[in-house]
C-alpha positions as CSV (number, residue, x, y, z in Angstrom):
1,M,-21.8,-59.7,101.0
2,R,-20.0,-56.4,101.1
3,I,-23.0,-54.7,99.5
4,R,-25.4,-56.1,102.0
5,R,-23.2,-54.9,104.9
6,R,-23.0,-51.4,103.4
7,L,-26.8,-51.1,102.8
8,P,-27.7,-50.3,106.5
9,V,-24.9,-47.6,106.5
10,I,-26.1,-46.1,103.2
11,A,-29.7,-46.1,104.5
12,V,-28.7,-44.3,107.7
13,V,-26.7,-41.7,105.7
14,L,-29.6,-41.1,103.4
15,L,-32.0,-40.7,106.3
16,V,-29.7,-38.2,108.0
17,V,-29.3,-36.2,104.7
18,A,-33.1,-36.3,104.2
19,A,-33.7,-35.1,107.8
20,V,-31.2,-32.2,107.4
21,A,-32.7,-31.2,104.0
22,L,-36.2,-31.2,105.5
23,A,-35.0,-29.1,108.5
24,V,-33.4,-26.6,106.2
25,F,-36.5,-26.5,104.0
26,L,-38.8,-25.9,107.0
27,R,-36.5,-23.2,108.5
28,K,-36.4,-21.5,105.1
29,H,-40.2,-21.3,104.9
30,A,-40.8,-20.7,108.7
31,P,-41.4,-17.2,110.0
32,P,-38.3,-15.3,111.0
33,E,-37.1,-16.2,114.5
34,P,-37.8,-12.7,116.1
35,A,-41.4,-13.1,115.0
36,R,-41.6,-16.7,116.3
37,L,-40.6,-15.4,119.8
38,L,-43.7,-13.1,119.9
39,P,-46.8,-13.9,121.9
40,S,-50.3,-14.7,120.5
41,A,-51.8,-11.5,119.2
42,D,-54.3,-10.0,116.8
43,G,-51.7,-8.9,114.3
44,F,-48.0,-9.1,113.4
45,V,-45.6,-6.8,111.6
46,Y,-42.1,-7.6,110.5
47,I,-39.4,-5.6,108.8
48,N,-35.9,-6.6,107.8
49,L,-33.8,-3.5,107.6
50,S,-30.6,-5.3,106.8
51,W,-32.2,-6.5,103.5
52,I,-33.5,-3.0,102.8
53,R,-30.0,-1.5,103.2
54,R,-28.6,-4.2,100.8
55,A,-31.3,-3.3,98.2
56,S,-29.5,-0.2,97.1
57,L,-31.8,2.3,95.4
58,G,-28.9,4.4,94.0
59,A,-29.3,7.1,96.6
60,P,-28.3,7.5,100.2
61,M,-30.8,6.9,103.0
62,P,-32.4,10.1,104.1
63,Q,-31.2,11.7,107.3
64,V,-33.5,11.3,110.3
65,A,-34.1,14.3,112.5
66,H,-33.4,13.6,116.1
67,D,-35.5,15.2,118.8
68,P,-33.8,15.9,122.1
69,E,-35.0,12.6,123.8
70,Y,-33.8,10.5,120.9
71,E,-30.5,12.2,120.8
72,Q,-30.1,11.6,124.5
73,F,-30.9,7.9,123.9
74,I,-28.2,7.7,121.2
75,Q,-25.6,9.4,123.4
76,A,-26.3,7.1,126.3
77,T,-26.6,3.8,124.4
78,G,-24.6,4.3,121.2
79,F,-27.6,2.7,119.4
80,Q,-29.1,4.5,116.4
81,F,-32.3,2.8,115.0
82,E,-31.8,3.9,111.4
83,R,-28.2,2.6,111.4
84,D,-28.0,-0.3,113.9
85,L,-31.4,-2.0,113.8
86,E,-31.4,-5.0,111.6
87,Q,-34.7,-6.8,112.3
88,A,-37.9,-5.8,114.1
89,A,-40.9,-7.9,114.8
90,F,-44.1,-6.5,116.4
91,A,-47.2,-8.1,117.9
92,V,-50.3,-6.0,117.9
93,H,-52.7,-6.6,120.9
94,Y,-56.2,-5.2,120.2
95,P,-58.0,-3.5,123.1
96,A,-59.7,-5.8,125.5
97,A,-63.5,-5.7,125.7
98,G,-64.6,-3.0,128.1
99,G,-61.0,-1.7,128.6
100,P,-59.3,1.4,127.2
101,R,-59.6,1.6,123.4
102,E,-55.9,1.6,122.6
103,N,-53.6,-1.0,121.1
104,R,-50.7,-2.5,123.0
105,F,-47.5,-3.8,121.4
106,S,-44.9,-6.5,122.1
107,E,-41.7,-6.4,120.1
108,V,-38.4,-8.2,119.4
109,L,-35.6,-6.1,118.0
110,V,-32.3,-7.4,116.6
111,G,-29.3,-5.2,115.9
112,K,-25.9,-4.0,116.9
113,V,-26.3,-3.4,120.7
114,D,-23.8,-2.3,123.3
115,G,-25.2,-4.4,126.2
116,E,-23.5,-2.6,129.0
117,R,-24.5,0.8,127.9
118,L,-28.1,-0.2,127.2
119,R,-28.4,-1.9,130.6
120,A,-27.1,1.2,132.3
121,Y,-29.6,3.3,130.4
122,L,-32.6,1.0,131.2
123,Q,-31.5,0.8,134.8
124,K,-31.6,4.6,135.0
125,L,-35.2,4.8,133.5
126,S,-36.7,1.8,135.3
127,S,-38.8,2.1,138.5
128,S,-37.9,-1.5,139.4
129,V,-36.0,-4.5,138.0
130,E,-37.4,-8.0,138.1
131,S,-35.3,-11.1,137.7
132,Y,-37.0,-13.9,135.7
133,D,-35.2,-17.1,134.7
134,G,-31.8,-15.5,134.9
135,R,-32.9,-12.4,132.9
136,D,-33.5,-8.9,134.1
137,I,-36.8,-7.3,133.2
138,Y,-36.7,-3.5,133.4
139,N,-40.1,-2.0,134.4
140,I,-40.2,1.5,132.9
141,P,-43.1,3.9,133.6
142,L,-44.1,5.5,130.3
143,E,-47.2,7.7,129.6
144,G,-49.4,5.9,132.2
145,R,-48.2,2.4,131.2
146,T,-45.4,0.1,132.2
147,L,-43.0,-0.8,129.4
148,R,-41.1,-4.0,130.2
149,V,-37.8,-4.4,128.5
150,C,-35.4,-7.4,128.6
151,M,-32.2,-8.2,126.8
152,L,-32.5,-11.8,125.4
153,G,-29.0,-11.9,124.0
154,V,-26.0,-9.9,122.8
155,D,-28.0,-8.6,119.8
156,T,-31.7,-9.1,120.8
157,V,-34.0,-7.0,122.9
158,A,-37.6,-7.7,123.8
159,A,-40.2,-5.2,125.0
160,S,-43.9,-5.1,125.7
161,N,-46.3,-2.5,127.1
162,H,-49.1,-5.1,127.6
163,P,-50.5,-4.9,131.1
164,D,-49.9,-8.7,131.7
165,P,-46.4,-9.3,132.8
166,Q,-46.6,-12.9,131.5
167,I,-46.3,-11.6,128.0
168,I,-42.6,-10.6,128.4
169,R,-42.0,-13.7,130.4
170,G,-43.4,-15.9,127.7
171,I,-41.0,-14.2,125.2
172,I,-38.1,-15.1,127.5
173,D,-39.2,-18.7,127.8
174,R,-39.4,-19.1,124.0
175,S,-36.0,-17.6,123.6
176,R,-34.6,-20.3,125.9
177,K,-35.8,-23.1,123.8
178,L,-34.3,-24.5,120.6
179,A,-35.6,-22.5,117.7
180,S,-38.2,-24.6,115.9
181,P,-39.8,-23.9,112.5
182,F,-43.1,-25.1,114.0
183,G,-43.0,-22.4,116.7
184,G,-44.8,-19.1,116.9
185,P,-48.3,-17.9,117.5
186,S,-51.1,-19.8,115.7
187,L,-52.2,-16.8,113.5
188,L,-48.6,-16.4,112.4
189,R,-48.1,-20.1,111.6
190,Q,-51.4,-20.3,109.7
191,Y,-50.9,-17.3,107.4
192,Y,-47.1,-16.8,107.0
193,K,-47.1,-19.3,104.1
194,H,-48.9,-16.6,102.1
195,V,-45.9,-14.2,102.6
196,P,-43.7,-14.3,99.5
197,L,-40.1,-15.3,99.9
198,A,-37.5,-12.5,100.3
199,S,-40.1,-10.0,101.5
200,L,-38.5,-7.0,103.0
201,A,-41.5,-6.3,105.2
202,W,-44.8,-7.9,105.9
203,G,-47.9,-7.8,108.1
204,I,-50.6,-10.2,109.1
205,L,-53.7,-8.5,110.7
206,Q,-57.1,-9.6,111.8
207,A,-59.9,-7.3,110.5
208,D,-63.3,-7.3,112.2
209,P,-65.5,-4.6,110.8
210,A,-68.2,-5.2,113.4
211,S,-65.9,-4.7,116.4
212,P,-65.5,-1.2,117.9
213,D,-62.3,-2.4,119.4
214,S,-60.6,-3.3,116.1
215,F,-57.1,-2.2,115.2
216,A,-56.8,1.5,115.0
217,S,-55.5,2.0,111.5
218,P,-56.1,4.3,108.5
219,V,-58.0,1.5,106.8
220,N,-61.8,1.4,107.4
221,W,-62.4,-2.3,107.6
222,S,-66.2,-1.8,107.3
223,F,-65.6,-0.2,103.9
224,L,-64.0,-3.3,102.6
225,F,-65.5,-6.2,104.6
226,S,-68.9,-7.3,105.8
227,H,-67.5,-10.1,108.0
228,P,-64.2,-10.8,109.8
229,A,-61.2,-11.4,107.5
230,V,-57.4,-11.7,107.7
231,V,-55.2,-9.3,105.7
232,V,-51.6,-10.4,104.6
233,A,-49.5,-7.6,103.2
234,S,-45.9,-7.8,101.9
235,V,-43.3,-5.7,100.2
236,R,-40.5,-7.2,98.0
237,Y,-37.7,-5.5,96.1
238,L,-37.1,-7.1,92.7
239,G,-35.6,-4.2,90.8
240,S,-38.8,-2.4,91.6
241,M,-40.7,-2.4,94.9
242,H,-43.6,-4.9,94.7
243,F,-46.5,-4.6,97.1
244,R,-49.1,-7.2,97.6
245,A,-52.1,-7.3,100.0
246,Q,-54.3,-10.4,100.2
247,A,-57.6,-10.5,102.2
248,F,-58.7,-14.0,103.2
249,T,-62.5,-13.6,103.7
250,Q,-65.2,-16.0,104.8
251,S,-66.9,-16.4,101.4
252,E,-66.6,-15.6,97.8
253,D,-69.3,-12.9,98.2
254,D,-67.2,-11.2,100.8
255,A,-64.1,-11.3,98.5
256,E,-66.2,-9.9,95.6
257,H,-67.5,-7.1,97.8
258,A,-63.9,-6.1,98.8
259,V,-62.7,-6.2,95.2
260,N,-65.6,-4.1,94.0
261,Q,-65.1,-1.5,96.7
262,L,-61.3,-1.3,96.0
263,S,-61.9,-1.1,92.2
264,T,-64.5,1.7,92.6
265,F,-62.1,3.6,94.9
266,F,-59.2,3.4,92.5
267,D,-61.3,4.2,89.5
268,L,-62.6,7.4,91.2
269,F,-59.0,8.2,92.2
270,R,-57.7,7.9,88.6
271,S,-60.6,9.9,87.4
272,A,-59.9,12.7,89.9
273,E,-56.2,12.6,88.9
274,T,-57.2,13.0,85.2
275,S,-59.6,15.8,85.9
276,V,-56.9,17.8,87.7
277,G,-55.0,17.7,84.5
278,A,-51.4,18.2,85.5
279,Q,-49.4,19.8,82.6
280,A,-46.6,17.3,82.8
281,P,-47.5,14.3,85.0
282,D,-44.6,12.4,86.5
283,P,-44.2,9.3,84.3
284,D,-43.0,7.2,87.2
285,L,-45.9,8.2,89.4
286,K,-48.2,7.6,86.5
287,A,-46.7,4.1,86.0
288,F,-47.2,3.4,89.7
289,F,-50.9,4.2,89.6
290,A,-51.3,2.2,86.3
291,S,-49.7,-0.8,88.0
292,I,-52.4,-1.0,90.7
293,A,-54.5,-4.1,90.1
294,V,-57.3,-5.7,92.1
295,K,-58.6,-9.3,91.5
296,Q,-60.5,-12.0,93.2
297,S,-59.6,-15.7,93.6
298,G,-62.4,-17.6,95.3
299,A,-62.7,-16.2,98.9
300,R,-59.5,-14.2,98.5
301,A,-59.2,-10.6,97.4
302,E,-55.9,-9.3,96.2
303,L,-54.3,-5.9,95.6
304,T,-50.9,-5.5,93.9
305,A,-48.8,-2.5,92.9
306,T,-45.3,-1.8,91.6
307,V,-43.2,1.2,92.6
308,P,-40.7,2.0,89.7
309,P,-37.1,2.3,90.9
310,E,-36.9,5.9,89.6
311,L,-39.8,6.9,91.8
312,L,-38.2,5.2,94.8
313,R,-35.0,7.2,94.2
314,K,-36.9,10.4,93.9
315,I,-38.7,9.7,97.2
316,V,-35.4,8.9,99.0
317,A,-33.6,11.9,97.5
318,E,-36.3,14.4,98.2
319,A,-36.9,13.4,101.8
320,P,-33.8,15.2,103.2
321,S,-34.4,18.3,101.1
322,A,-38.0,18.5,102.3
323,A,-36.8,18.3,105.9
324,N,-34.2,21.0,105.3
325,S,-36.7,23.3,103.7
326,E,-38.7,23.5,106.9
327,T,-35.7,24.5,109.0
328,P,-35.8,28.3,108.6
329,A,-39.5,28.4,109.4
330,S,-39.0,26.3,112.5
331,Q,-36.2,28.5,113.7
332,A,-38.2,31.7,113.1
333,N,-41.1,30.3,115.1
334,P,-39.8,27.7,117.5
335,Q,-42.1,24.8,118.4
336,P,-41.7,21.9,120.7
337,A,-39.6,19.1,119.0
338,P,-41.8,16.3,117.6
339,K,-41.4,12.9,119.2
340,A,-39.3,10.5,117.1
341,R,-40.8,7.4,118.7
342,R,-44.3,6.2,118.5
343,K,-46.6,6.2,121.5
344,R,-46.2,2.9,123.4
Protein backbone atom coordinates (compact mmCIF):
# COMPACT_ATOMS: atom_id res chain seq x y z
CA MET A 1 0.00 0.00 0.00
CA ARG A 2 2.82 2.40 0.88
CA ILE A 3 4.47 1.73 -2.49
CA ARG A 4 1.23 2.51 -4.32
CA ARG A 5 0.83 5.76 -2.43
CA ARG A 6 4.37 6.80 -3.25
CA LEU A 7 4.12 6.02 -6.97
CA PRO A 8 2.29 9.28 -7.91
CA VAL A 9 4.81 11.32 -5.91
CA ILE A 10 7.74 9.53 -7.54
CA ALA A 11 6.16 10.01 -10.97
CA VAL A 12 5.72 13.74 -10.39
CA VAL A 13 9.31 14.11 -9.18
CA LEU A 14 10.61 12.24 -12.23
CA LEU A 15 8.54 14.44 -14.56
CA VAL A 16 9.88 17.59 -12.91
CA VAL A 17 13.46 16.34 -13.16
CA ALA A 18 12.93 15.41 -16.82
CA ALA A 19 11.42 18.82 -17.58
CA VAL A 20 14.33 20.63 -15.91
CA ALA A 21 16.86 18.46 -17.75
CA LEU A 22 15.11 19.15 -21.07
CA ALA A 23 15.06 22.90 -20.39
CA VAL A 24 18.78 22.87 -19.53
CA PHE A 25 19.55 20.87 -22.66
CA LEU A 26 17.57 23.22 -24.89
CA ARG A 27 19.13 26.32 -23.34
CA LYS A 28 22.60 24.82 -23.80
CA HIS A 29 21.97 24.26 -27.52
CA ALA A 30 20.00 27.48 -28.11
CA PRO A 31 21.59 30.60 -29.58
CA PRO A 32 23.06 32.98 -26.97
CA GLU A 33 20.46 35.28 -25.47
CA PRO A 34 21.89 38.50 -27.00
CA ALA A 35 21.46 36.92 -30.44
CA ARG A 36 17.91 35.77 -29.65
CA LEU A 37 16.95 39.38 -28.91
CA LEU A 38 17.89 40.47 -32.44
CA PRO A 39 15.29 41.12 -35.16
CA SER A 40 14.84 39.11 -38.34
CA ALA A 41 17.70 39.87 -40.71
CA ASP A 42 19.79 38.55 -43.60
CA GLY A 43 22.78 37.65 -41.47
CA PHE A 44 23.96 37.30 -37.88
CA VAL A 45 27.38 37.61 -36.24
CA TYR A 46 28.23 36.81 -32.63
CA ILE A 47 31.44 37.05 -30.62
CA ASN A 48 32.07 36.09 -27.00
CA LEU A 49 34.99 38.22 -25.84
CA SER A 50 34.88 36.88 -22.30
CA TRP A 51 35.68 33.39 -23.65
CA ILE A 52 38.42 34.81 -25.85
CA ARG A 53 40.04 36.47 -22.85
CA ARG A 54 39.90 33.18 -20.93
CA ALA A 55 41.55 31.35 -23.83
CA SER A 56 45.01 32.66 -22.94
CA LEU A 57 47.45 32.58 -25.84
CA GLY A 58 50.49 33.15 -23.65
CA ALA A 59 50.81 36.79 -24.65
CA PRO A 60 49.02 39.98 -23.60
CA MET A 61 46.29 41.40 -25.79
CA PRO A 62 47.60 44.08 -28.17
CA GLN A 63 47.05 47.69 -27.22
CA VAL A 64 44.38 49.42 -29.27
CA ALA A 65 45.12 52.90 -30.58
CA HIS A 66 42.47 55.40 -29.49
CA ASP A 67 41.43 58.16 -31.85
CA PRO A 68 40.23 61.40 -30.22
CA GLU A 69 36.52 60.55 -30.51
CA TYR A 70 36.97 57.11 -28.97
CA GLU A 71 39.13 58.53 -26.17
CA GLN A 72 36.42 61.10 -25.49
CA PHE A 73 33.85 58.29 -25.33
CA ILE A 74 36.01 56.38 -22.82
CA GLN A 75 36.49 59.44 -20.61
CA ALA A 76 32.76 60.21 -20.65
CA THR A 77 31.40 56.69 -20.08
CA GLY A 78 34.28 54.78 -18.49
CA PHE A 79 33.58 51.99 -21.00
CA GLN A 80 36.43 50.54 -23.04
CA PHE A 81 35.35 48.02 -25.68
CA GLU A 82 38.53 45.93 -25.67
CA ARG A 83 38.39 45.66 -21.86
CA ASP A 84 34.73 45.79 -20.82
CA LEU A 85 32.75 44.27 -23.70
CA GLU A 86 31.85 40.62 -22.99
CA GLN A 87 29.38 39.61 -25.71
CA ALA A 88 28.31 41.22 -28.97
CA ALA A 89 25.55 40.06 -31.31
CA PHE A 90 24.88 41.76 -34.65
CA ALA A 91 22.05 41.50 -37.16
CA VAL A 92 22.92 42.44 -40.74
CA HIS A 93 20.14 44.04 -42.78
CA TYR A 94 20.84 43.90 -46.52
CA PRO A 95 19.84 46.93 -48.61
CA ALA A 96 16.17 47.19 -49.54
CA ALA A 97 15.33 46.88 -53.21
CA GLY A 98 15.54 50.28 -54.86
CA GLY A 99 17.04 51.90 -51.79
CA PRO A 100 20.60 52.95 -50.95
CA ARG A 101 23.04 50.09 -51.47
CA GLU A 102 24.38 49.95 -47.95
CA ASN A 103 23.90 47.52 -45.12
CA ARG A 104 22.24 48.47 -41.86
CA PHE A 105 22.94 46.86 -38.49
CA SER A 106 21.19 46.06 -35.24
CA GLU A 107 23.20 44.97 -32.24
CA VAL A 108 22.98 43.83 -28.64
CA LEU A 109 26.06 44.39 -26.48
CA VAL A 110 26.71 42.91 -23.04
CA GLY A 111 29.46 44.18 -20.76
CA LYS A 112 30.48 46.15 -17.70
CA VAL A 113 28.49 49.36 -18.06
CA ASP A 114 28.22 52.42 -15.84
CA GLY A 115 24.55 53.16 -16.54
CA GLU A 116 24.43 56.73 -15.25
CA ARG A 117 27.50 57.85 -17.18
CA LEU A 118 26.36 56.13 -20.37
CA ARG A 119 22.88 57.66 -20.18
CA ALA A 120 24.37 61.11 -19.67
CA TYR A 121 26.61 60.63 -22.70
CA LEU A 122 23.73 59.40 -24.88
CA GLN A 123 21.53 62.27 -23.72
CA LYS A 124 24.20 64.73 -24.79
CA LEU A 125 24.50 63.20 -28.28
CA SER A 126 20.81 62.57 -28.99
CA SER A 127 18.54 64.91 -30.89
CA SER A 128 15.52 63.47 -29.09
CA VAL A 129 14.62 60.81 -26.53
CA GLU A 130 11.62 58.56 -27.01
CA SER A 131 9.98 56.61 -24.18
CA TYR A 132 8.79 53.15 -25.12
CA ASP A 133 7.43 50.62 -22.63
CA GLY A 134 9.31 52.25 -19.79
CA ARG A 135 12.62 52.42 -21.70
CA ASP A 136 14.37 55.48 -23.12
CA ILE A 137 15.37 55.29 -26.78
CA TYR A 138 18.08 57.82 -27.67
CA ASN A 139 17.85 59.03 -31.28
CA ILE A 140 21.37 60.02 -32.32
CA PRO A 141 22.02 61.62 -35.73
CA LEU A 142 25.06 59.95 -37.25
CA GLU A 143 26.40 60.34 -40.80
CA GLY A 144 23.02 60.95 -42.40
CA ARG A 145 21.28 58.21 -40.39
CA THR A 146 19.56 57.90 -37.05
CA LEU A 147 21.22 55.57 -34.56
CA ARG A 148 18.73 54.43 -31.93
CA VAL A 149 20.23 53.27 -28.62
CA CYS A 150 18.48 51.79 -25.60
CA MET A 151 19.73 50.35 -22.32
CA LEU A 152 17.93 47.03 -21.79
CA GLY A 153 19.48 46.30 -18.39
CA VAL A 154 22.37 47.03 -16.10
CA ASP A 155 24.81 45.29 -18.46
CA THR A 156 22.99 45.20 -21.82
CA VAL A 157 22.68 47.84 -24.53
CA ALA A 158 20.79 47.61 -27.83
CA ALA A 159 21.33 49.77 -30.90
CA SER A 160 20.13 49.91 -34.50
CA ASN A 161 20.61 52.24 -37.44
CA HIS A 162 17.77 50.61 -39.40
CA PRO A 163 15.36 53.31 -40.64
CA ASP A 164 12.36 51.47 -39.16
CA PRO A 165 11.93 52.46 -35.48
CA GLN A 166 10.02 49.21 -34.88
CA ILE A 167 13.33 47.32 -35.03
CA ILE A 168 14.64 48.71 -31.74
CA ARG A 169 11.17 48.48 -30.20
CA GLY A 170 11.00 44.80 -31.09
CA ILE A 171 14.32 44.21 -29.30
CA ILE A 172 12.88 45.91 -26.21
CA ASP A 173 9.73 43.77 -26.39
CA ARG A 174 11.76 40.54 -26.60
CA SER A 175 13.95 41.60 -23.69
CA ARG A 176 10.81 41.93 -21.53
CA LYS A 177 9.74 38.35 -22.13
CA LEU A 178 11.05 35.28 -20.36
CA ALA A 179 14.10 34.00 -22.24
CA SER A 180 13.13 31.00 -24.35
CA PRO A 181 15.42 28.55 -26.15
CA PHE A 182 12.86 28.57 -28.98
CA GLY A 183 13.13 32.33 -29.46
CA GLY A 184 15.09 34.27 -32.03
CA PRO A 185 14.82 35.01 -35.76
CA SER A 186 13.92 32.10 -38.05
CA LEU A 187 17.24 32.10 -39.95
CA LEU A 188 19.11 31.94 -36.66
CA ARG A 189 16.93 29.17 -35.25
CA GLN A 190 17.25 27.11 -38.43
CA TYR A 191 21.04 27.19 -38.80
CA TYR A 192 22.45 27.74 -35.31
CA LYS A 193 22.44 23.97 -34.75
CA HIS A 194 25.35 23.81 -37.20
CA VAL A 195 27.51 26.07 -34.99
CA PRO A 196 29.90 23.89 -32.92
CA LEU A 197 29.67 24.04 -29.16
CA ALA A 198 32.06 26.41 -27.38
CA SER A 199 32.55 28.58 -30.47
CA LEU A 200 34.24 31.87 -29.61
CA ALA A 201 32.65 33.57 -32.61
CA TRP A 202 30.31 32.60 -35.41
CA GLY A 203 28.37 34.03 -38.30
CA ILE A 204 25.31 33.00 -40.31
CA LEU A 205 24.89 34.83 -43.62
CA GLN A 206 22.61 34.50 -46.60
CA ALA A 207 24.48 34.57 -49.92
CA ASP A 208 22.66 35.41 -53.14
CA PRO A 209 25.09 35.72 -56.08
CA ALA A 210 22.38 37.06 -58.38
CA SER A 211 21.33 39.94 -56.16
CA PRO A 212 23.10 43.27 -56.66
CA ASP A 213 22.02 44.21 -53.14
CA SER A 214 23.74 41.29 -51.44
CA PHE A 215 25.91 41.73 -48.36
CA ALA A 216 28.92 43.94 -49.07
CA SER A 217 31.75 41.64 -48.03
CA PRO A 218 35.21 40.70 -49.33
CA VAL A 219 33.74 37.38 -50.52
CA ASN A 220 32.56 37.29 -54.11
CA TRP A 221 29.50 35.06 -53.78
CA SER A 222 29.19 34.65 -57.56
CA PHE A 223 32.67 33.12 -57.54
CA LEU A 224 31.49 30.35 -55.21
CA PHE A 225 27.78 29.90 -55.83
CA SER A 226 25.44 29.78 -58.80
CA HIS A 227 22.31 29.92 -56.64
CA PRO A 228 21.43 31.30 -53.19
CA ALA A 229 23.05 29.59 -50.22
CA VAL A 230 23.54 30.04 -46.48
CA VAL A 231 27.05 30.23 -45.03
CA VAL A 232 27.73 29.24 -41.40
CA ALA A 233 31.23 30.09 -40.15
CA SER A 234 32.66 29.53 -36.68
CA VAL A 235 35.87 29.76 -34.67
CA ARG A 236 36.79 27.58 -31.67
CA TYR A 237 39.90 27.49 -29.51
CA LEU A 238 40.97 23.94 -28.63
CA GLY A 239 44.65 24.49 -27.99
CA SER A 240 44.74 25.75 -31.57
CA MET A 241 42.28 28.04 -33.30
CA HIS A 242 39.89 25.94 -35.39
CA PHE A 243 38.00 27.65 -38.20
CA ARG A 244 35.11 26.06 -40.07
CA ALA A 245 32.84 27.46 -42.76
CA GLN A 246 29.93 25.48 -44.18
CA ALA A 247 27.86 26.46 -47.20
CA PHE A 248 24.37 24.99 -47.36
CA THR A 249 23.49 25.06 -51.03
CA GLN A 250 20.40 24.08 -52.99
CA SER A 251 21.88 21.01 -54.68
CA GLU A 252 24.88 18.69 -54.77
CA ASP A 253 25.96 20.31 -58.04
CA ASP A 254 26.07 23.73 -56.34
CA ALA A 255 28.13 22.30 -53.47
CA GLU A 256 30.50 20.59 -55.89
CA HIS A 257 30.96 23.85 -57.79
CA ALA A 258 31.84 25.70 -54.58
CA VAL A 259 34.31 22.98 -53.52
CA ASN A 260 35.98 23.00 -56.94
CA GLN A 261 36.30 26.78 -56.93
CA LEU A 262 37.82 26.84 -53.45
CA SER A 263 40.16 23.93 -54.18
CA THR A 264 41.40 25.62 -57.35
CA PHE A 265 41.95 28.90 -55.51
CA PHE A 266 43.98 27.33 -52.69
CA ASP A 267 45.98 25.18 -55.11
CA LEU A 268 46.95 28.32 -57.02
CA PHE A 269 47.75 30.08 -53.75
CA ARG A 270 50.04 27.27 -52.59
CA SER A 271 51.73 27.16 -55.98
CA ALA A 272 52.36 30.91 -55.85
CA GLU A 273 53.76 30.59 -52.34
CA THR A 274 56.12 27.84 -53.49
CA SER A 275 57.25 29.77 -56.54
CA VAL A 276 58.16 32.78 -54.40
CA GLY A 277 60.56 30.47 -52.61
CA ALA A 278 61.17 32.06 -49.27
CA GLN A 279 64.59 31.08 -47.87
CA ALA A 280 63.23 30.06 -44.47
CA PRO A 281 59.42 29.82 -44.51
CA ASP A 282 57.72 30.16 -41.16
CA PRO A 283 56.89 26.58 -40.09
CA ASP A 284 53.76 27.70 -38.24
CA LEU A 285 52.49 29.64 -41.23
CA LYS A 286 53.30 26.67 -43.45
CA ALA A 287 51.37 24.39 -41.07
CA PHE A 288 48.38 26.74 -41.25
CA PHE A 289 48.22 26.61 -45.04
CA ALA A 290 48.74 22.85 -44.98
CA SER A 291 45.76 22.49 -42.62
CA ILE A 292 43.30 24.10 -45.04
CA ALA A 293 40.91 21.45 -46.30
CA VAL A 294 37.84 21.61 -48.53
CA LYS A 295 35.30 18.83 -48.87
CA GLN A 296 31.75 18.13 -49.97
CA SER A 297 28.97 16.31 -48.16
CA GLY A 298 25.82 16.14 -50.25
CA ALA A 299 24.54 19.67 -50.82
CA ARG A 300 27.00 21.07 -48.28
CA ALA A 301 30.49 22.45 -48.96
CA GLU A 302 32.89 22.77 -46.05
CA LEU A 303 36.17 24.59 -45.48
CA THR A 304 38.30 23.96 -42.38
CA ALA A 305 41.62 25.34 -41.18
CA THR A 306 43.71 25.28 -38.00
CA VAL A 307 45.86 28.14 -36.74
CA PRO A 308 48.77 26.78 -34.62
CA PRO A 309 49.08 28.36 -31.14
CA GLU A 310 52.61 29.62 -31.89
CA LEU A 311 51.32 31.50 -34.92
CA LEU A 312 48.57 33.03 -32.79
CA ARG A 313 51.13 34.18 -30.23
CA LYS A 314 53.26 35.74 -32.96
CA ILE A 315 50.28 37.61 -34.38
CA VAL A 316 49.27 38.91 -30.94
CA ALA A 317 52.85 39.81 -29.98
CA GLU A 318 53.67 41.56 -33.26
CA ALA A 319 50.53 43.68 -33.41
CA PRO A 320 51.68 46.29 -30.83
CA SER A 321 55.19 46.53 -32.27
CA ALA A 322 53.78 47.03 -35.75
CA ALA A 323 51.62 49.88 -34.46
CA ASN A 324 54.52 51.47 -32.62
CA SER A 325 56.77 51.28 -35.68
CA GLU A 326 54.37 53.63 -37.49
CA THR A 327 54.49 56.31 -34.78
CA PRO A 328 57.57 58.25 -35.95
CA ALA A 329 56.27 58.48 -39.50
CA SER A 330 52.86 59.65 -38.34
CA GLN A 331 54.45 62.29 -36.16
CA ALA A 332 56.71 63.49 -38.97
CA ASN A 333 53.75 63.81 -41.34
CA PRO A 334 50.59 64.29 -39.28
CA GLN A 335 47.40 62.87 -40.77
CA PRO A 336 43.84 62.88 -39.51
CA ALA A 337 43.35 60.18 -36.87
CA PRO A 338 41.63 57.07 -38.26
CA LYS A 339 38.19 56.26 -36.95
CA ALA A 340 38.18 53.44 -34.42
CA ARG A 341 34.55 52.56 -34.96
CA ARG A 342 32.98 51.19 -38.10
CA LYS A 343 30.54 53.18 -40.16
CA ARG A 344 27.04 52.67 -38.89
